[in-house]
C-alpha positions as CSV (number, residue, x, y, z in Angstrom):
1,M,132.5,-69.4,238.6
2,P,134.3,-67.0,240.9
3,G,131.4,-64.7,241.8
4,D,129.7,-61.5,240.8
5,L,127.1,-63.3,238.7
6,I,124.6,-60.4,239.2
7,L,124.7,-56.7,240.1
8,G,122.9,-57.1,243.4
9,A,120.1,-55.0,244.9
10,D,119.4,-52.4,247.6
11,P,118.9,-53.8,251.1
12,G,115.5,-55.4,251.5
13,D,114.7,-55.4,247.8
14,R,114.3,-59.1,247.4
15,T,112.1,-58.7,244.4
16,A,114.8,-57.0,242.4
17,L,117.4,-59.5,243.7
18,L,115.5,-62.6,242.7
19,A,114.7,-61.0,239.4
20,E,118.4,-60.7,238.7
21,Y,118.9,-64.3,239.6
22,A,116.1,-65.3,237.3
23,Q,117.7,-63.4,234.5
24,W,121.0,-65.1,235.1
25,S,119.4,-68.5,235.2
26,N,117.7,-67.8,231.9
27,A,120.9,-66.7,230.3
28,F,122.5,-70.0,231.3
29,S,119.5,-72.2,230.5
30,S,121.3,-73.8,227.6
31,I,124.1,-74.9,229.9
32,Y,121.7,-76.2,232.5
33,S,119.7,-78.1,229.9
34,T,122.7,-80.1,228.7
35,G,123.3,-81.3,232.3
36,I,126.6,-79.5,232.6
37,P,127.1,-78.7,236.3
38,I,127.7,-75.1,237.3
39,Y,129.8,-74.4,240.4
40,P,129.7,-70.8,241.6
41,V,131.0,-69.0,244.7
42,R,129.7,-65.7,246.0
43,G,131.2,-62.4,245.0
44,N,130.6,-59.1,246.8
45,H,127.7,-58.3,244.4
46,E,125.8,-61.4,245.5
47,T,125.8,-60.0,249.1
48,Y,124.1,-56.8,248.0
49,G,120.4,-57.1,249.1
50,D,120.9,-60.6,250.6
51,D,121.3,-61.5,254.3
52,T,124.6,-62.5,255.9
53,N,123.7,-66.2,255.4
54,G,123.2,-65.8,251.7
55,T,119.6,-67.0,251.9
56,D,118.5,-65.8,248.4
57,Y,121.8,-66.9,246.8
58,L,121.4,-70.4,248.3
59,S,117.8,-70.5,247.1
60,V,119.2,-70.4,243.5
61,F,122.5,-72.4,243.8
62,G,122.4,-74.2,247.2
63,A,120.8,-77.4,245.9
64,S,123.1,-77.8,242.9
65,V,126.5,-77.7,244.6
66,P,128.0,-80.2,247.0
67,S,126.8,-80.0,250.6
68,N,130.2,-80.9,252.2
69,G,131.1,-77.4,253.4
70,P,131.7,-76.3,257.0
71,A,128.9,-75.5,259.4
72,G,127.3,-72.2,258.5
73,E,128.8,-72.3,254.9
74,V,127.0,-75.3,253.4
75,G,126.3,-74.4,249.8
76,L,128.7,-71.5,250.0
77,T,132.0,-73.3,250.5
78,Y,132.5,-76.8,249.1
79,S,134.7,-79.2,247.2
80,F,134.2,-81.8,244.5
81,A,136.4,-84.1,242.5
82,H,136.4,-84.9,238.8
83,N,138.7,-87.6,237.4
84,N,142.2,-86.9,238.8
85,A,141.5,-83.3,240.1
86,L,140.1,-81.8,243.2
87,F,138.3,-78.5,243.1
88,I,137.8,-76.3,246.2
89,G,135.3,-73.4,246.1
90,L,135.7,-70.9,249.0
91,D,133.2,-68.4,250.3
92,Q,134.9,-65.1,251.4
93,Y,132.0,-63.2,252.8
94,K,130.6,-65.3,255.7
95,N,133.8,-64.1,257.3
96,P,134.7,-61.0,255.2
97,N,137.9,-61.2,253.2
98,Q,139.0,-64.6,254.5
99,V,138.4,-68.3,254.0
100,N,137.4,-71.0,256.4
101,Q,141.0,-72.2,257.0
102,V,140.2,-75.1,259.3
103,W,137.9,-76.6,256.8
104,L,140.3,-76.0,253.9
105,D,143.2,-77.6,255.9
106,S,141.0,-80.7,256.4
107,Q,140.3,-80.9,252.6
108,L,143.9,-80.6,251.7
109,A,145.1,-83.1,254.3
110,S,142.8,-85.8,252.9
111,N,143.4,-84.9,249.2
112,R,144.6,-87.9,247.1
113,Y,144.1,-86.3,243.7
114,T,146.9,-85.4,241.2
115,H,145.7,-81.8,240.6
116,T,144.2,-79.3,243.0
117,F,142.4,-76.2,241.9
118,V,141.2,-73.5,244.4
119,F,138.8,-70.7,243.5
120,G,137.2,-67.8,245.3
121,H,136.2,-64.3,244.5
122,E,138.8,-62.0,245.9
123,P,142.5,-61.9,244.8
124,A,145.0,-63.1,247.4
125,V,147.3,-60.2,246.4
126,Q,145.7,-56.9,245.5
127,V,145.4,-56.1,241.8
128,D,143.2,-53.0,241.4
129,E,140.5,-53.1,244.1
130,A,141.8,-52.8,247.7
131,E,139.1,-55.1,248.9
132,C,140.9,-58.5,248.7
133,L,142.2,-61.2,251.0
134,A,145.2,-59.0,251.9
135,I,143.0,-57.0,254.2
136,N,143.5,-59.9,256.7
137,T,147.2,-60.4,255.9
138,T,147.9,-63.1,258.5
139,A,145.0,-65.2,257.4
140,R,145.9,-64.6,253.7
141,D,149.4,-65.7,254.3
142,L,148.2,-68.9,256.0
143,F,145.8,-69.5,253.1
144,L,148.6,-69.2,250.5
145,K,150.9,-71.3,252.5
146,S,148.4,-74.1,252.8
147,I,147.4,-74.3,249.1
148,T,151.0,-74.0,247.8
149,E,152.3,-76.6,250.1
150,A,149.5,-78.8,248.9
151,E,150.9,-78.4,245.4
152,C,148.1,-76.2,244.1
153,R,149.5,-74.3,241.1
154,M,146.7,-71.9,240.3
155,Y,144.3,-69.8,242.4
156,L,141.3,-68.7,240.3
157,C,139.4,-65.5,241.3
158,A,137.7,-62.4,240.0
159,H,136.5,-59.1,241.6
160,D,138.5,-56.8,239.4
161,H,136.7,-56.1,236.1
162,F,139.3,-57.3,233.7
163,Y,141.6,-60.3,233.0
164,D,145.0,-60.6,234.7
165,R,147.4,-63.4,235.3
166,A,150.2,-62.9,237.8
167,L,152.8,-65.0,239.4
168,L,152.5,-64.7,243.2
169,M,155.5,-65.0,245.4
170,P,154.2,-65.9,248.9
171,K,156.3,-65.6,252.0
172,N,156.9,-69.4,252.2
173,G,158.8,-69.2,248.9
174,I,156.5,-71.5,246.9
175,N,155.1,-69.5,243.9
176,I,151.6,-69.8,242.6
177,M,149.7,-68.4,239.6
178,Q,146.8,-66.0,240.4
179,V,144.3,-65.8,237.6
180,V,141.7,-62.9,237.8
181,S,138.8,-63.6,235.4
182,G,136.6,-60.6,235.8
183,A,135.8,-59.8,232.2
184,G,132.4,-61.5,231.9
185,G,130.3,-58.4,231.2
186,A,130.6,-55.9,234.0
187,P,131.9,-52.3,233.2
188,F,135.6,-52.5,232.8
189,E,138.0,-51.0,235.4
190,T,140.5,-49.1,233.2
191,N,142.5,-47.2,235.8
192,W,144.8,-49.9,237.2
193,D,148.4,-48.8,237.0
194,G,149.8,-52.4,236.9
195,I,151.2,-52.3,240.4
196,Y,150.3,-55.2,242.7
197,G,149.6,-54.9,246.4
198,Q,149.8,-51.1,246.3
199,N,147.6,-50.5,249.3
200,F,149.4,-53.1,251.4
201,G,153.1,-52.5,250.6
202,E,153.2,-55.8,248.7
203,Q,154.4,-54.7,245.3
204,A,157.0,-57.4,245.3
205,M,154.5,-60.2,245.8
206,G,153.1,-60.2,242.3
207,S,154.8,-60.3,238.8
208,N,152.6,-59.6,235.8
209,C,152.4,-62.3,233.2
210,Y,149.4,-61.0,231.1
211,Y,146.8,-58.3,231.5
212,N,143.9,-57.3,229.3
213,V,141.2,-54.7,229.8
214,G,138.4,-53.9,227.4
215,T,137.8,-57.5,226.1
216,N,135.1,-59.8,227.4
217,G,136.3,-63.3,227.9
218,Y,136.4,-66.5,229.9
219,V,139.1,-68.9,231.2
220,L,139.3,-72.5,230.0
221,V,141.4,-75.0,231.9
222,T,142.1,-78.3,230.3
223,V,143.5,-81.2,232.3
224,S,145.1,-84.1,230.4
225,N,146.6,-86.6,232.8
226,F,149.5,-84.8,234.4
227,N,149.3,-81.8,232.0
228,V,147.3,-78.6,232.6
229,R,146.7,-75.9,230.1
230,L,145.0,-72.6,230.8
231,E,143.6,-70.4,228.0
232,W,141.9,-67.1,228.2
233,K,139.5,-66.6,225.3
234,G,138.2,-63.2,224.5
235,S,135.9,-61.5,222.1
236,T,135.1,-57.9,221.1
237,D,131.8,-58.9,219.4
238,L,130.8,-62.0,221.3
239,T,130.8,-63.9,218.1
240,T,134.5,-64.5,217.2
241,W,136.6,-65.8,220.1
242,T,140.4,-65.5,220.2
243,T,142.9,-67.2,222.6
244,Y,144.8,-64.2,224.0
245,D,146.7,-65.9,226.8
246,T,147.9,-69.3,227.6
247,Y,149.7,-70.9,230.5
248,S,150.8,-74.6,230.9
249,Y,152.4,-76.8,233.4
250,Q,153.0,-80.4,234.2
251,V,153.0,-82.1,237.5
252,T,155.2,-85.1,238.4
253,N,153.6,-88.4,238.4
254,P,153.5,-89.4,242.1
255,A,154.1,-93.0,241.1
256,I,157.3,-92.0,239.5
257,R,158.5,-90.4,242.7
258,N,157.3,-93.4,244.7
259,P,157.0,-96.6,242.6
260,T,155.3,-98.4,245.5
261,D,152.6,-95.8,246.0
262,F,149.6,-97.9,245.4
263,D,146.9,-95.6,246.8
264,G,148.2,-92.3,245.3
265,D,148.8,-90.5,248.5
266,G,152.3,-89.5,247.5
267,K,153.9,-91.9,250.0
268,S,155.5,-95.3,249.5
269,D,153.5,-98.2,250.9
270,L,154.8,-101.3,252.7
271,T,154.8,-103.9,249.9
272,V,155.9,-107.5,249.8
273,Y,155.7,-110.0,247.0
274,H,156.0,-113.8,246.9
275,D,155.3,-116.1,243.9
276,G,152.5,-114.0,242.6
277,Y,150.9,-112.9,245.8
278,W,151.0,-109.4,247.1
279,S,150.5,-107.7,250.5
280,I,150.4,-104.0,250.6
281,Y,149.9,-101.7,253.6
282,S,149.6,-97.9,253.5
283,L,150.8,-96.2,256.6
284,A,148.2,-93.4,255.9
285,N,145.2,-95.5,254.7
286,G,145.6,-99.0,256.1
287,L,145.4,-102.4,254.4
288,I,145.2,-102.4,250.6
289,L,145.9,-106.1,249.8
290,Y,146.8,-109.1,252.0
291,N,148.3,-112.2,250.4
292,D,146.1,-111.4,247.4
293,G,146.1,-109.9,243.9
294,V,147.5,-113.0,242.1
295,V,149.8,-111.4,239.5
296,G,152.9,-113.3,238.7
297,G,154.3,-116.6,240.0
298,P,157.5,-118.4,240.8
299,G,160.4,-116.9,238.8
300,W,158.5,-113.6,238.0
301,T,160.1,-110.3,239.0
302,P,158.0,-107.6,240.6
303,V,158.4,-104.2,238.8
304,P,155.7,-101.9,240.1
305,G,155.0,-98.6,238.4
306,D,152.2,-96.5,237.0
307,Y,151.5,-98.0,233.6
308,D,148.1,-96.5,233.1
309,G,148.9,-93.0,234.2
310,D,146.3,-92.7,237.0
311,G,148.9,-91.6,239.5
312,K,149.0,-94.9,241.4
313,S,151.4,-97.9,241.0
314,D,150.2,-101.1,239.4
315,L,150.8,-104.7,240.3
316,T,153.4,-105.6,237.7
317,V,155.6,-108.6,237.1
318,Y,158.1,-109.6,234.4
319,H,159.5,-113.0,233.2
320,D,161.7,-113.7,230.2
321,G,160.1,-110.9,228.1
322,Y,156.5,-111.4,229.2
323,W,154.6,-108.9,231.3
324,S,151.5,-109.0,233.5
325,I,150.1,-105.7,234.7
326,Y,147.1,-105.1,237.0
327,S,145.8,-101.7,238.0
328,L,144.0,-101.7,241.4
329,A,141.9,-98.8,240.0
330,N,141.3,-99.9,236.4
331,G,141.7,-103.7,236.3
332,L,143.8,-105.9,234.0
333,I,146.1,-104.2,231.6
334,L,148.3,-107.0,230.4
335,Y,148.3,-110.7,231.2
336,N,151.4,-112.8,230.3
337,E,151.9,-110.8,227.1
338,G,153.4,-107.7,225.7
339,V,156.6,-109.4,224.7
340,W,159.4,-107.0,225.4
341,G,162.7,-108.4,226.5
342,G,163.6,-112.1,226.8
343,P,165.7,-114.6,228.8
344,G,168.6,-112.8,230.4
345,W,167.0,-109.4,230.0
346,V,166.5,-107.4,233.2
347,P,163.5,-105.0,233.6
348,V,164.7,-101.5,234.5
349,Q,163.1,-100.1,237.7
């Protein structure tokens, strides 16, 4: 959730602030009761009435989010993984209008997941409100450079009180989709003229794909293997929900790019095979197998590839139409079966 969960309170009025959080928690009690995790970041409204450390915010959400954030931002900035995707939530108020770039760089450098999603509160390129990451242009440009070069395809945010999806064109030439999901219940901002970056001379950095004001809604992102589909679902009566906007993309299977990438880091590994025995060494992550992983034998041909779609190559051998496939992540897939081919047939690599 990209922030502005509550309205906020006057400075020092903790009673009112905590009452708003209690109201929010009650509204989401059905979600909490099912065990579905909720991962928020602060918006500017969460800072109203709280101290600079977000003490009251953390009293509500700090224990339920990962504690792997940087010093001074634990519970505010964090990352977590689910299946083949990495999610990075960024606080932008400990240091106003910017992210902890050093910590973010470390997360991206160690990322081995197929998909990367980054979310925060403020748009990277101004939509309506001038308060956004563009206030610190140099830091913002570095932020966009880092996530786009890490193959993040969507930046999810809020702040403006409507829904907007725009294609951003950062200075490094790698485009990214900016999705503003701010139509969760606050009064709508109806005066935006459709021009991006107006206060910063950055009109050319954003190209509108879809804009909706006056309809409450939420964003649903579905990840299916290498495919991602975004849907914005809206309702005028909070009973009937309609999909108003969609956006889809597909990432390239890293094991197709590098058929000897056994650890999913996007790089080929040093791999040798002899009579069913494998030795694999990753230059990035060290030893994976040493004279081990008995898959194959004399006369069998190694044909590594990603046969289970997990983004990592599998130990695979072929002989006269018979296949054996072993996934280092998921175990045995085929053993001396799956007759496809025959004597004289050559497996295509």
